[in-house]
N, C-alpha and C positions, 0 to 999 in steps of 0.2 A: 347655375344650378347643376348644370349638367358635368361641368369640370369636378364638381364635388363629388358627384356620385361616381363618376369615372376614378377617381383618386381613392376612394374608399375601397371599391371593387380591387383596384391595382395593388393596395396596400394589403387588403385581405388574402389576396391570391400570392402574394408573394410571403406573408406570414405561414400560410399554410403549405407552401412551396416546402420553406424554410425546415418549418415543424417535422413535415412528413418525409424529407429526405433521409433521415437517419432509420427508417422503417425497413426492416427486410435486410439489414447488416449482417452479414455472414460471421458466425462465431459462436463459443460454447454459451450457453443462457445457463450456467451453472458453475458453483464453483470446483474446481478439481479436489479430490480426495487426497489428502496429507498422505504422505508416504509411512507406511507402517513404522513404527520406532523399533529400531534392531536391538537384540537382547544382550547386556552386558557381558561381555567375555571376561575371561579371567585378566587377561592382558591388559583390557581398559579399567578394571574395578582397581581401586588402591588396596596396596598390600595392608593388613592389621599391623597396626604398631608401627607404621610408617609416618614420619613427620608430614603434616600437611605443609604445603608450599607456601612458603612465607608471601609477604605483599611485597610489593615493590618498594624500594625506597623512595619517597620525594625530592626532586633534586633542590627545592627551595624549602627552607626551615619554616614552620608555621608562624604565623603572624605573631603570637604572642612570644617568641624567641627575638625578635628583633629587635 
């Protein structure tokens, strides 16, 4: 009976120690704010009338053409 009680106390102590070991860890407790979006400048904006970039050509033909 005494060995069962000692095993229970030992197991409980080990579990509590493991669970409480993460308490008090340093670090931020919030998510950092995202940096503000930078405004689009004229050099970043596409020119009116300019053709959009074409899609890359696949290296293998689609399955319907094989």
